[in-house]
C-alpha positions as CSV (number, residue, x, y, z in Angstrom):
1,M,-45.5,15.5,80.3
2,G,-46.7,14.2,76.9
3,K,-50.0,12.6,76.0
4,E,-50.5,9.0,76.8
5,K,-50.3,6.9,73.6
6,Y,-53.1,4.7,72.2
7,Y,-52.3,2.5,69.3
8,M,-55.2,0.7,67.7
9,T,-55.8,-1.3,64.6
10,T,-58.5,-3.0,62.5
11,A,-58.1,-6.3,60.8
12,I,-56.8,-5.5,57.3
13,A,-59.4,-6.0,54.6
14,Y,-58.9,-8.8,52.1
15,T,-58.6,-7.5,48.6
16,S,-60.6,-10.3,46.9
17,G,-63.6,-7.9,46.3
18,K,-65.6,-4.9,47.3
19,P,-66.2,-4.9,51.1
20,H,-69.9,-5.1,52.2
21,I,-71.5,-3.1,55.0
22,G,-70.5,-5.8,57.6
23,N,-66.8,-5.3,56.7
24,T,-67.3,-1.5,56.6
25,Y,-68.8,-1.6,60.1
26,E,-65.5,-2.6,61.6
27,V,-63.6,0.5,60.4
28,V,-66.5,2.8,61.5
29,L,-66.5,1.1,64.9
30,A,-62.7,1.6,65.2
31,D,-63.0,5.2,64.0
32,S,-65.5,6.0,66.8
33,I,-63.1,4.6,69.4
34,A,-60.2,6.5,67.9
35,R,-62.1,9.8,67.9
36,F,-63.3,9.3,71.5
37,K,-59.8,8.5,72.7
38,R,-58.5,11.7,71.0
39,A,-61.3,13.6,72.7
40,Q,-60.1,12.2,76.0
41,G,-56.6,13.6,75.3
42,Y,-54.8,10.4,74.1
43,D,-52.1,10.5,71.4
44,V,-53.9,8.1,69.1
45,F,-52.4,6.2,66.2
46,F,-55.1,4.4,64.2
47,Q,-54.0,1.9,61.5
48,T,-56.1,0.0,59.0
49,G,-55.3,-1.3,55.5
50,T,-55.5,-4.2,53.1
51,D,-54.3,-7.9,53.0
52,E,-53.3,-8.5,49.4
53,H,-51.6,-11.9,48.9
54,G,-52.8,-15.5,48.5
55,Q,-54.3,-18.1,46.2
56,K,-57.7,-16.5,46.1
57,I,-56.3,-13.2,44.8
58,E,-54.3,-15.2,42.2
59,L,-57.4,-16.9,41.0
60,K,-59.5,-13.7,40.9
61,A,-56.8,-11.8,38.9
62,E,-56.6,-14.7,36.4
63,E,-60.4,-14.6,36.0
64,A,-60.2,-10.8,35.4
65,G,-57.4,-11.2,32.9
66,I,-55.0,-8.9,34.7
67,T,-51.9,-9.2,36.9
68,C,-52.2,-9.8,40.6
69,K,-50.7,-6.4,41.4
70,E,-53.2,-4.7,39.0
71,F,-56.1,-6.6,40.7
72,V,-55.1,-5.6,44.3
73,D,-54.3,-2.0,43.3
74,Q,-57.9,-1.7,42.0
75,T,-59.5,-3.4,45.0
76,A,-57.3,-1.7,47.6
77,G,-58.2,1.6,46.0
78,E,-61.9,0.8,46.2
79,I,-61.6,-0.2,49.9
80,R,-59.7,3.0,50.8
81,Q,-62.3,5.0,48.9
82,I,-65.1,3.4,51.0
83,W,-63.2,4.0,54.2
84,D,-62.8,7.7,53.2
85,M,-66.4,8.0,52.2
86,M,-67.4,6.8,55.7
87,N,-65.3,9.7,57.2
88,T,-62.9,7.4,59.1
89,S,-59.9,9.1,60.6
90,Y,-57.2,6.5,60.2
91,D,-53.6,7.6,60.5
92,K,-52.1,5.0,58.3
93,F,-53.5,2.7,55.5
94,I,-51.0,-0.1,55.2
95,R,-50.9,-2.5,52.2
96,T,-49.2,-5.9,52.5
97,T,-47.7,-5.3,49.0
98,D,-45.8,-2.3,50.5
99,E,-42.1,-2.8,49.9
100,D,-41.0,-2.2,53.5
101,H,-43.6,-4.6,54.8
102,E,-42.6,-7.4,52.4
103,K,-38.9,-7.0,53.3
104,Q,-39.7,-7.2,57.0
105,V,-41.8,-10.3,56.5
106,Q,-38.9,-12.0,54.8
107,K,-36.6,-11.1,57.7
108,I,-39.1,-12.2,60.3
109,F,-39.5,-15.6,58.5
110,K,-35.7,-16.1,58.4
111,K,-35.2,-15.1,62.0
112,L,-37.8,-17.6,63.2
113,Y,-36.3,-20.3,60.9
114,D,-32.8,-19.6,62.3
115,K,-34.2,-19.8,65.8
116,G,-35.6,-23.2,65.1
117,D,-39.3,-22.2,65.5
118,I,-39.9,-22.8,61.8
119,Y,-39.0,-26.1,60.1
120,K,-39.6,-27.7,56.7
121,G,-42.0,-30.6,56.3
122,H,-45.1,-31.7,54.2
123,Y,-48.7,-30.8,54.7
124,E,-51.6,-33.0,54.0
125,G,-55.1,-32.0,54.9
126,M,-58.3,-30.3,53.8
127,Y,-57.8,-26.8,52.3
128,C,-60.3,-24.0,52.2
129,T,-59.3,-21.5,49.4
130,P,-61.5,-18.6,50.5
131,C,-60.1,-18.7,54.1
132,E,-56.7,-19.9,53.0
133,S,-56.7,-22.4,55.8
134,F,-55.8,-26.0,56.2
135,F,-57.9,-28.3,58.5
136,T,-57.8,-31.9,59.6
137,E,-60.9,-34.0,59.1
138,S,-61.8,-33.7,62.8
139,Q,-61.8,-29.9,62.5
140,L,-64.3,-29.8,59.7
141,A,-68.0,-28.9,60.3
142,D,-70.2,-31.4,58.5
143,G,-67.3,-32.0,56.1
144,K,-67.0,-28.3,55.3
145,C,-64.8,-25.4,56.4
146,P,-65.5,-24.6,60.1
147,D,-64.9,-20.9,59.5
148,C,-67.0,-20.1,56.4
149,G,-69.0,-23.3,55.7
150,R,-67.7,-23.7,52.1
151,E,-66.4,-26.8,50.4
152,V,-62.8,-27.9,51.2
153,Q,-60.4,-29.8,48.9
154,P,-57.7,-32.4,49.9
155,A,-54.3,-30.8,49.5
156,K,-50.7,-32.1,50.0
157,E,-47.6,-30.1,49.5
158,E,-44.1,-29.3,50.9
159,A,-44.4,-26.5,53.5
160,Y,-42.7,-24.8,56.3
161,F,-44.3,-25.2,59.8
162,F,-44.2,-23.1,63.0
163,K,-43.8,-25.0,66.3
164,M,-47.0,-23.7,68.0
165,S,-46.8,-26.1,70.9
166,K,-43.5,-24.6,72.0
167,Y,-45.3,-21.5,73.2
168,A,-48.8,-22.8,74.1
169,D,-48.3,-23.1,77.8
170,R,-46.9,-19.6,78.0
171,L,-49.9,-18.2,76.1
172,I,-52.4,-20.1,78.3
173,E,-50.7,-18.5,81.3
174,H,-50.9,-15.0,79.8
175,I,-54.6,-15.4,79.0
176,N,-55.3,-16.6,82.5
177,T,-53.4,-13.8,84.2
178,H,-54.7,-11.0,81.8
179,P,-58.5,-11.2,81.8
180,E,-58.7,-8.1,79.7
181,F,-56.6,-9.6,76.9
182,I,-59.5,-11.3,74.9
183,Q,-62.8,-9.6,74.9
184,P,-65.7,-10.4,75.1
185,V,-65.1,-13.2,77.6
186,S,-67.1,-15.7,75.5
187,R,-64.4,-15.4,72.8
188,K,-61.7,-16.2,75.4
189,N,-63.5,-19.3,76.6
190,E,-64.0,-20.5,73.0
191,M,-60.2,-20.2,72.2
192,M,-59.2,-21.9,75.4
193,N,-61.6,-24.8,75.3
194,N,-61.6,-25.4,71.6
195,F,-58.0,-24.8,70.6
196,L,-55.4,-24.2,73.4
197,L,-56.4,-26.7,76.0
198,P,-56.8,-29.7,73.6
199,G,-53.3,-29.0,72.3
200,L,-52.0,-27.0,69.4
201,Q,-50.9,-28.4,66.1
202,D,-47.9,-26.9,64.3
203,L,-49.0,-24.2,61.9
204,C,-48.3,-24.3,58.1
205,V,-46.6,-21.0,57.3
206,S,-45.6,-21.3,53.7
207,R,-47.1,-22.5,50.4
208,T,-45.8,-23.8,47.1
209,S,-49.1,-24.3,45.1
210,F,-49.4,-20.7,44.1
211,K,-47.0,-17.8,43.5
212,W,-48.8,-14.6,44.6
213,G,-47.2,-14.0,48.0
214,I,-44.0,-12.9,49.6
215,P,-41.2,-15.3,48.6
216,V,-39.2,-17.1,51.3
217,D,-35.9,-15.5,50.3
218,F,-33.8,-18.6,51.1
219,D,-36.2,-21.0,49.4
220,P,-37.9,-19.1,46.6
221,K,-40.3,-21.8,45.5
222,H,-42.2,-21.1,48.8
223,V,-44.3,-18.0,49.5
224,V,-45.0,-16.9,53.1
225,Y,-48.4,-18.1,54.2
226,V,-51.0,-15.4,54.4
227,W,-51.4,-15.3,58.2
228,L,-47.7,-14.8,59.0
229,D,-47.7,-12.1,56.3
230,A,-50.9,-10.4,57.2
231,L,-50.7,-10.4,61.0
232,T,-47.2,-8.8,61.1
233,N,-48.7,-5.6,59.5
234,Y,-49.5,-4.5,63.0
235,I,-45.8,-4.1,63.8
236,T,-44.3,-3.4,60.3
237,G,-46.8,-0.5,59.9
238,I,-45.3,1.4,62.8
239,G,-41.6,0.7,61.9
240,Y,-40.6,-2.7,63.4
241,N,-37.3,-4.0,62.1
242,C,-36.2,-7.4,63.3
243,D,-32.6,-6.5,62.8
244,G,-32.9,-4.4,65.9
245,E,-33.3,-1.0,64.2
246,S,-37.0,-0.3,64.8
247,T,-38.2,3.3,64.5
248,D,-39.0,5.6,67.5
249,Q,-42.6,5.2,66.6
250,F,-42.5,1.5,67.1
251,K,-40.7,1.9,70.4
252,K,-43.4,4.4,71.5
253,D,-46.6,2.7,70.2
254,W,-45.9,-1.0,70.7
255,P,-47.6,-2.9,72.2
256,A,-50.9,-2.2,70.6
257,D,-53.6,-1.1,73.0
258,L,-56.4,-2.6,70.9
259,H,-56.7,-5.0,67.9
260,L,-60.3,-4.7,66.7
261,I,-61.3,-7.7,64.6
262,G,-64.3,-9.7,63.5
263,K,-65.2,-12.8,65.7
264,D,-64.5,-15.1,62.7
265,I,-60.7,-14.4,62.8
266,I,-60.3,-14.4,66.6
267,R,-58.3,-17.6,66.5
268,F,-55.6,-16.1,64.3
269,H,-55.3,-13.0,66.5
270,T,-55.5,-14.6,69.9
271,I,-53.4,-17.7,69.3
272,Y,-51.2,-17.4,66.2
273,W,-50.3,-13.7,66.5
274,P,-49.4,-13.8,70.3
275,I,-47.2,-16.8,69.7
276,F,-45.4,-15.1,66.7
277,L,-44.8,-12.2,69.0
278,M,-43.4,-14.4,71.8
279,A,-41.0,-16.0,69.3
280,L,-39.9,-12.5,68.3
281,D,-39.4,-11.5,72.0
282,L,-42.0,-8.7,71.7
283,P,-44.7,-7.8,74.2
284,L,-48.2,-8.9,73.4
285,P,-51.0,-6.5,72.5
286,K,-53.0,-5.3,75.5
287,Q,-56.5,-6.2,74.2
288,I,-58.0,-8.1,71.3
289,F,-61.7,-7.4,70.8
290,G,-63.7,-9.8,68.6
291,H,-66.8,-7.9,67.5
292,P,-69.9,-9.7,66.4
293,W,-71.2,-9.7,62.8
294,L,-73.7,-7.4,61.2
295,L,-76.3,-9.7,59.6
296,Q,-78.6,-9.1,56.7
297,G,-82.0,-10.5,57.9
298,D,-81.0,-13.6,59.8
299,G,-77.8,-14.7,58.0
300,K,-74.2,-13.6,57.4
301,M,-73.8,-11.5,54.3
302,S,-72.2,-13.2,51.4
303,K,-72.2,-12.7,47.6
304,S,-73.1,-16.4,47.1
305,K,-76.3,-15.9,49.2
306,G,-77.2,-12.7,47.3
307,N,-77.9,-10.8,50.5
308,V,-75.1,-8.3,50.4
309,L,-75.5,-4.6,51.3
310,Y,-72.8,-2.1,50.5
311,A,-71.9,1.1,52.3
312,D,-72.1,3.3,49.2
313,E,-75.6,2.1,48.4
314,L,-76.8,2.9,51.9
315,V,-75.1,6.3,51.9
316,D,-76.9,7.2,48.7
317,F,-80.2,6.7,50.4
318,F,-79.5,7.9,54.0
319,G,-76.2,9.9,54.1
320,V,-72.9,9.0,55.8
321,D,-73.8,9.9,59.4
322,A,-77.1,8.0,59.3
323,V,-75.3,4.9,58.1
324,R,-72.6,5.4,60.8
325,Y,-75.3,5.8,63.4
326,F,-77.1,2.7,62.4
327,V,-74.2,0.3,62.3
328,L,-72.8,1.6,65.6
329,H,-76.1,1.8,67.4
330,E,-77.6,-1.5,66.2
331,M,-74.7,-3.7,67.0
332,P,-74.8,-5.3,70.4
333,F,-71.6,-5.8,72.4
334,E,-71.5,-9.5,72.2
335,N,-74.3,-10.8,69.9
336,D,-74.8,-10.3,66.2
337,G,-76.7,-7.2,64.9
338,V,-79.2,-7.1,62.1
339,I,-79.4,-4.6,59.3
340,S,-82.2,-4.1,56.7
341,W,-83.6,-1.3,54.6
342,E,-86.7,-1.3,56.8
343,L,-84.8,-0.9,60.0
344,M,-82.7,1.8,58.5
345,V,-85.8,3.8,57.5
346,E,-87.4,3.3,61.0
347,R,-84.2,4.6,62.7
348,M,-83.9,7.4,60.3
349,N,-87.4,8.6,61.0
350,S,-87.6,8.0,64.8
351,D,-84.1,8.6,66.2
352,L,-82.5,10.9,63.7
353,A,-85.3,13.0,62.0
354,N,-87.6,13.1,65.1
355,T,-85.6,12.8,68.3
356,L,-82.5,14.7,67.1
357,G,-83.3,16.7,64.0
358,N,-86.6,18.0,65.1
359,L,-85.2,19.0,68.5
360,V,-82.4,21.1,67.0
361,N,-84.8,22.6,64.5
362,R,-87.4,23.6,67.1
363,T,-84.9,25.0,69.4
364,I,-83.3,27.2,66.8
365,S,-86.6,28.2,65.3
366,M,-88.0,29.3,68.8
367,S,-84.8,31.3,69.5
368,N,-85.2,33.2,66.2
369,K,-89.0,33.6,66.7
370,Y,-88.9,34.9,70.2
371,F,-85.4,36.6,70.5
372,D,-84.1,37.2,67.0
373,G,-81.8,34.3,67.5
374,V,-80.0,35.6,70.6
375,V,-79.6,33.0,73.3
376,A,-79.1,34.4,76.8
377,D,-79.2,33.0,80.3
378,K,-81.4,35.3,82.3
379,G,-81.1,33.2,85.5
380,A,-84.8,32.6,85.7
381,A,-84.4,29.1,87.0
382,E,-87.1,26.7,88.1
383,P,-87.0,23.2,89.7
384,V,-87.8,21.5,86.4
385,D,-84.4,22.7,85.1
386,E,-82.4,20.6,87.6
387,E,-83.2,17.2,86.1
388,L,-82.1,18.4,82.6
389,K,-78.9,19.8,83.9
390,A,-78.2,16.7,86.0
391,I,-78.6,14.4,82.9
392,A,-76.5,16.8,80.8
393,L,-73.7,16.4,83.3
394,E,-74.1,12.7,83.8
395,V,-74.2,11.6,80.2
396,P,-70.6,12.5,79.3
397,K,-69.4,10.4,82.3
398,K,-71.7,7.5,81.4
399,A,-70.7,7.6,77.8
400,A,-67.0,7.5,78.8
401,E,-67.6,4.5,81.0
402,K,-69.3,2.7,78.2
403,M,-66.5,3.5,75.8
404,E,-63.9,2.3,78.2
405,E,-65.6,-1.1,77.9
406,L,-65.9,-0.7,74.1
407,R,-69.7,-0.7,74.5
408,V,-70.1,1.8,71.7
409,A,-73.9,1.2,71.1
410,D,-74.5,1.8,74.8
411,A,-72.5,5.1,74.7
412,I,-74.6,6.4,71.8
413,S,-77.8,5.4,73.6
414,E,-76.6,7.5,76.6
415,I,-76.2,10.6,74.3
416,F,-79.7,10.1,72.9
417,T,-81.0,9.9,76.4
418,L,-80.0,13.5,76.7
419,F,-81.7,14.5,73.4
420,K,-84.9,12.7,74.5
421,R,-84.7,14.6,77.8
422,C,-84.4,17.9,76.0
423,N,-87.6,17.0,74.0
424,K,-89.4,16.2,77.3
425,Y,-88.1,19.5,78.7
426,I,-89.8,21.4,75.9
427,D,-93.1,19.7,76.6
428,E,-92.7,20.5,80.3
429,T,-91.8,24.1,80.0
430,M,-94.0,24.9,76.9
431,P,-92.0,27.9,75.5
432,W,-95.0,28.8,73.2
433,A,-97.1,29.4,76.3
434,L,-94.3,31.4,78.1
435,A,-94.1,33.6,74.9
436,K,-97.6,34.8,75.4
437,D,-96.9,36.2,78.9
438,E,-94.7,39.4,78.9
439,T,-93.8,38.7,82.5
440,K,-92.2,35.3,81.5
441,Q,-89.7,36.6,79.0
442,D,-86.7,36.0,81.2
443,R,-88.0,32.5,82.0
444,L,-88.5,31.8,78.2
445,A,-84.9,33.0,77.5
446,T,-83.6,30.8,80.3
447,V,-85.5,27.7,79.0
448,L,-84.0,28.2,75.5
449,Y,-80.6,28.8,76.9
450,N,-80.8,25.5,78.8
451,L,-81.9,23.7,75.6
452,V,-79.0,25.2,73.6
453,E,-76.5,24.4,76.3
454,S,-77.7,20.8,76.7
455,I,-77.9,20.2,72.9
456,S,-74.3,21.6,72.6
457,I,-73.1,19.0,75.1
458,G,-74.8,16.2,73.3
459,A,-73.6,17.4,69.9
460,A,-70.0,17.6,71.2
461,L,-70.3,14.0,72.5
462,L,-71.7,13.0,69.1
463,D,-68.5,14.0,67.3
464,S,-66.9,10.5,67.8
465,F,-69.9,8.8,66.2
466,M,-71.5,11.2,63.8
467,P,-68.8,13.9,63.2
468,E,-70.5,15.7,60.3
469,T,-73.8,16.0,62.2
470,S,-72.0,17.1,65.3
471,G,-70.3,19.9,63.4
472,K,-73.5,21.0,61.7
473,I,-75.3,21.3,65.0
474,L,-72.6,23.2,66.7
475,T,-72.2,25.6,63.8
476,Q,-76.0,26.2,63.7
477,L,-76.0,26.9,67.5
478,N,-72.8,29.0,67.2
479,A,-71.3,26.8,69.9
480,E,-67.7,25.9,70.5
481,K,-66.7,22.3,70.3
482,R,-65.9,21.4,73.9
483,S,-63.7,18.7,75.4
484,L,-64.8,16.0,77.8
485,A,-63.2,17.9,80.7
486,E,-65.3,21.0,79.8
487,M,-68.5,18.9,79.9
488,E,-68.0,18.6,83.7
489,Q,-69.6,22.0,84.2
490,Y,-73.0,23.3,82.9
491,G,-73.3,26.8,81.4
492,I,-70.2,27.0,79.1
493,Y,-72.3,28.2,76.1
494,K,-71.6,31.9,75.9
495,S,-74.7,33.9,76.9
496,G,-75.7,36.4,74.2
497,S,-74.5,34.3,71.3
498,K,-76.7,34.1,68.2
499,V,-78.0,31.0,66.5
500,T,-78.3,30.7,62.7
501,E,-81.3,32.3,61.1
502,K,-82.4,29.4,59.0
503,P,-81.8,26.0,60.6
504,E,-80.7,23.2,58.2
505,I,-82.8,20.1,58.2
506,L,-80.4,17.5,59.5
507,F,-82.4,14.4,58.6
508,A,-85.5,14.3,56.4
509,R,-88.2,11.8,57.1
510,L,-88.4,9.0,54.5
511,D,-91.4,7.2,53.1
512,M,-90.9,3.4,53.7
513,K,-92.8,2.4,50.5
514,E,-90.8,4.9,48.3
515,V,-87.5,3.7,49.7
516,L,-88.3,0.0,49.2
517,A,-89.6,0.7,45.7
518,K,-86.3,2.4,44.8
519,V,-84.3,-0.5,46.4
520,E,-86.3,-2.9,44.2
521,E,-85.5,-0.8,41.2
522,L,-81.8,-0.6,42.1
523,H,-81.5,-4.4,42.6
524,A,-83.4,-5.1,39.4
525,S,-81.0,-3.0,37.4
526,E,-78.0,-4.6,39.1
527,K,-79.3,-8.1,38.2
528,E,-79.6,-7.0,34.6
529,A,-76.1,-5.6,34.6
530,E,-74.7,-8.8,36.1
531,V,-76.0,-10.9,33.3
532,P,-73.0,-11.4,31.0
533,A,-73.5,-11.0,27.3
534,E,-73.7,-14.4,25.8
535,P,-71.6,-15.2,22.7
536,V,-73.4,-15.0,19.4
537,I,-72.9,-16.7,16.0
538,D,-73.4,-15.2,12.6
539,I,-74.1,-17.7,9.8
540,E,-74.3,-17.2,6.1
541,A,-77.7,-16.0,5.0
542,K,-79.8,-18.2,2.7
543,E,-82.1,-17.0,-0.1
544,E,-85.2,-15.3,1.1
545,I,-88.5,-17.3,1.0
546,S,-92.1,-16.1,0.8
547,Y,-94.6,-16.4,3.5
548,D,-96.4,-18.9,1.4
549,D,-93.2,-21.0,1.3
550,F,-93.0,-20.9,5.0
551,M,-96.6,-21.9,5.4
552,K,-95.9,-25.1,3.5
553,M,-93.8,-26.3,6.5
554,Q,-95.6,-28.1,9.3
555,F,-94.0,-27.9,12.8
556,Q,-95.4,-29.8,15.7
557,V,-94.4,-31.0,19.2
558,G,-93.4,-34.6,19.2
559,E,-92.7,-37.0,22.1
560,I,-89.9,-39.5,21.7
561,I,-91.3,-42.8,22.9
562,A,-88.4,-45.0,21.8
563,C,-84.9,-44.6,20.4
564,E,-81.9,-46.7,19.3
565,E,-78.6,-46.4,17.6
566,V,-78.4,-46.9,13.8
567,K,-75.9,-49.8,13.6
568,K,-74.2,-48.8,10.4
569,S,-73.6,-45.2,11.5
570,R,-71.4,-43.5,14.1
571,K,-73.6,-40.4,14.1
572,L,-77.2,-41.5,13.7
573,L,-80.0,-42.2,16.2
574,C,-83.4,-43.6,15.1
575,S,-86.3,-42.3,17.2
576,Q,-90.0,-43.3,17.3
577,V,-91.8,-39.9,17.7
578,R,-95.4,-39.7,18.8
579,I,-97.1,-36.6,17.1
580,G,-100.7,-36.4,18.1
581,S,-102.2,-39.8,17.5
582,Q,-99.6,-41.0,14.9
583,V,-96.0,-42.2,15.4
584,K,-93.3,-41.3,12.9
585,Q,-89.8,-42.7,12.6
586,I,-87.1,-40.0,12.4
587,V,-83.4,-40.5,12.0
588,S,-81.1,-37.7,13.5
589,G,-77.4,-37.1,13.4
590,I,-77.1,-36.3,17.2
591,K,-75.4,-39.5,18.5
592,A,-72.3,-37.4,19.6
593,N,-74.5,-35.3,21.9
594,Y,-77.3,-37.5,23.1
595,S,-77.5,-41.2,24.0
596,A,-80.5,-43.3,22.9
597,E,-81.5,-43.6,26.5
598,E,-81.4,-39.8,27.0
599,M,-83.7,-39.2,24.1
600,V,-86.7,-41.2,25.4
601,G,-89.3,-39.1,27.0
602,K,-88.2,-35.7,25.6
603,K,-90.6,-33.4,23.8
604,V,-89.0,-31.9,20.7
605,M,-89.7,-29.7,17.7
606,V,-90.4,-31.7,14.6
607,L,-90.7,-30.7,10.9
608,V,-93.5,-33.2,10.2
609,N,-94.1,-32.9,6.4
610,L,-90.5,-33.4,5.2
611,K,-90.4,-35.9,2.3
612,P,-89.4,-39.3,3.7
613,A,-85.8,-40.4,2.9
614,K,-83.4,-43.2,3.7
615,L,-80.4,-42.5,5.9
616,A,-77.8,-45.3,6.3
617,G,-80.5,-47.6,5.0
618,V,-83.1,-46.6,7.6
619,M,-86.3,-44.7,6.6
620,S,-86.7,-41.2,8.1
621,E,-90.2,-39.5,8.1
622,G,-89.4,-36.1,9.4
623,M,-86.8,-33.9,11.1
624,I,-86.1,-33.2,14.7
625,L,-84.8,-29.6,15.0
626,C,-81.7,-28.7,16.9
627,A,-79.5,-25.7,17.5
628,E,-75.7,-25.9,16.7
629,D,-72.9,-23.8,18.1
630,E,-69.5,-22.9,16.6
631,N,-68.0,-26.1,17.9
632,G,-70.7,-28.3,16.3
633,E,-72.3,-29.0,19.7
634,L,-76.1,-29.7,19.3
635,A,-79.0,-28.9,21.6
636,L,-82.6,-30.1,21.0
637,M,-85.2,-27.5,20.5
638,I,-87.7,-28.2,23.2
639,P,-90.9,-26.3,24.4
640,E,-90.3,-23.8,27.2
641,K,-93.6,-24.8,28.9
642,K,-95.4,-28.2,29.1
643,M,-97.1,-28.9,25.8
644,P,-99.1,-31.9,24.6
645,S,-97.7,-34.1,21.8
646,G,-99.0,-32.8,18.5
647,A,-99.3,-29.1,19.5
648,E,-98.7,-26.9,16.5
649,I,-95.7,-24.7,16.4
650,C,-96.5,-21.5,14.6
């Protein structure tokens, strides 16, 4: 009999830019589930990838001055690089620009059109470009996008629509009869009460206002709308063919056992996607889990807020497994989690360096000090051993129970319960005291054996969450990686085995002030790098003057107290400028850039001792200084700080 299959997916990452740590969290979460399922003996297929079409991509590519395909190739490559850096064990990385995916999307669209589920009409509503979603006025939140909170624009265009209401009752029945379908339950209630029960509107499934998408092959001015394109990756990626020639893999793996997604796209996955599948006569996925957000401080990460953390930055400071530990352990099952540099340092020092790293180091060091690294069970048991053994046997079962409910943070906490109990066991048994008594050598050996055995169990369990650390611990202990089934008995570690001579420090303690200073330095250099180089102008050089020539010119701050247009001129304004206790009349050719009303109240730089002259018949007693760009646009030279009228400019 073959292994039981387990097909799971993440949402595919949108290629509009580099994913932040909140986006990266999802693929790490999925990886931990995939690894644990493999450890349980499942035949796992784990798919992730990138969503690469849409108006936002078209605009970004245009800004970058490259083609849309070049843009998504770059971004998809960066996303995959981050997924790989985080040591995620995906089996397939799909891109919605893959040729086989695009062909199937066209076939699916045509099939649904021929079936009468898709029809042509016109759409008029409020459109959010970042979310690529239309909304009615009533769906907006304070006049803005209900999903991302950004501005929306009115839009009207010809479009194809999907008849959502045709399948709504069937979906409501499915949700009611399959309580495990949408998790957590709060997400299910939100979908039912806010969208399904009030009645579904037909869904726009094509666009004509941009070109970067999969063309509707029978009406090429339309491109397939992003959600019909993106969602179908879950079936095209494993070989679905709507002509009836799907691959053996599709027949084996579909329906998906788990779609893991962010809570912000739960509506698309629990309403639109199941209805598309119903229209295609395909079974629905078994479970859709809408995980919470990982917040920076008290807000959702966004580039516009300037509060974005990236995985590669964090990895540079803490290492891959420390970042994996943090994002998995700090994220509650249902509520949003919080990430910050301070919290990362605290967890690094307390949980990883102290509870785990120090435990492994002490155990190996004592084994080397007292027995030249040989770990042997001498059978010198005492009652204090029983609680450690009981916890070591209970933790794998408890962790498996938590993982069955997708409570990953709780599963990790169970494993660290074992490590904490090992530290307590050291305090209880005091190996250093036993070492001083020659009659207690067998007891000392047994204590160290129990520690190595218990740590080996914890390290093997840790493989799903911190695979690199798990491997390092087992290698240093000279322990075999054991299956969950093998954790049902205590004492598998081979007596007489020898631990490494020099234990590697798994996690070094960090100084909070040093880390925060480096972070400040990093962000300061990033801000400098982000400042674009402004255009410059070179003008023809004039003849050099002496310092004495310069000193003949008198510059002062003047305040414009009145201004009017010079009637005989299209270019001139006449200003009354207070300079100290005197008022001078100055005529300036700035009418194209400033109105007379705008000038009043401004403090400007004035060349005071310029010989008076008539301009268009009006006497001018000085010069107001301006800067001029290559297009002839003028800008008044004004003091950076508050300065009194008459202040000397030197």
